[in-house]
C-alpha positions in Angstrom: 27.9 3.7 47.0 30.2 0.9 46.0 32.1 0.5 42.7 30.0 -2.5 41.8 26.9 -1.1 42.6 27.5 2.0 40.4 28.6 -0.2 37.5 25.4 -2.3 37.6 23.7 0.9 37.6 25.4 2.6 34.7 24.9 -1.2 32.8 20.9 -1.2 33.8 20.9 2.6 32.6 22.8 1.9 29.1 20.4 -1.3 28.5 17.2 0.6 29.1 18.5 3.4 26.7 19.1 1.0 24.0 16.1 -0.6 24.2 14.4 3.1 24.1 16.4 3.8 21.0 15.7 0.4 19.5 12.0 0.7 19.9 11.7 4.4 18.8 13.5 3.4 15.5 11.3 0.8 14.8 8.2 2.7 15.6 9.5 5.6 13.1 9.8 2.9 10.4 6.2 2.2 10.7 5.4 5.9 10.1 7.7 6.2 7.0 6.3 3.0 5.1 2.5 1.8 5.2 1.9 -1.8 4.2 -1.0 -2.7 1.6 -2.0 -6.2 0.3 -3.4 -6.5 -2.9 -5.3 -10.0 -3.9 -4.4 -12.1 -6.7 -7.1 -10.8 -8.9 -6.0 -7.3 -8.3 -3.4 -5.0 -8.9 -2.3 -1.4 -7.6 -1.6 1.4 -9.6 1.1 3.6 -7.2 0.8 7.5 -7.9 3.9 9.5 -6.2 2.8 13.4 -5.9 0.4 12.6 -8.5 2.4 11.1 -11.1 2.8 7.3 -12.1 5.5 5.5 -10.2 8.0 4.0 -12.8 7.4 0.4 -11.5 3.9 0.6 -12.7 1.7 -1.5 -11.0 2.4 -3.8 -8.1 0.9 -7.0 -6.9 -0.5 -9.6 -6.2 0.8 -9.7 -2.7 2.4 -7.2 -0.1 3.6 -3.6 -1.2 4.4 -0.4 0.6 3.7 3.1 0.3 4.7 6.5 1.8 1.8 8.1 3.2 1.0 11.5 2.5 3.5 11.0 -0.6 1.9 8.2 -2.3 -1.6 7.2 -3.5 -2.7 4.1 -4.7 -5.8 2.5 -6.7 -6.8 -1.1 -6.9 -7.8 -2.3 -10.4 -9.8 -5.6 -10.3 -8.6 -7.7 -13.4 -11.6 -10.0 -13.3 -13.7 -10.0 -16.1 -17.1 -8.6 -15.5 -20.3 -10.2 -17.3 -24.0 -8.8 -17.5 -27.1 -9.5 -19.5 -27.9 -7.1 -21.9 -31.9 -7.0 -22.6 -32.9 -7.5 -26.4 -33.7 -4.5 -28.3 -36.1 -3.8 -31.1 -35.0 -3.1 -34.7 -35.8 0.0 -36.4 -36.4 -0.1 -40.4 -36.3 3.0 -42.1 -38.1 2.6 -45.6 -36.1 2.2 -48.6 -35.7 5.5 -50.9 -34.9 3.0 -54.0 -38.3 1.0 -53.9 
């Protein structure tokens, strides 16, 4: 093999290694943090190992959690209204009459 051919093989191998190394790091980063989205009318309350995280609630927008360590609950901030059916009034007899 010529010296030039050997150098080109080394360069190709080095580039392939660097590309593999970069892709492994990005895959690892994807497994470390998970992206979640909260709507404008919601907030996310994040718990780390069962305790409330110092920042409290997140949202609206994108936030990150650590799988297997963090859990979150979405809280809806919209006002909920519903009809209450009318009730009959019960009057007891007065003791003083």
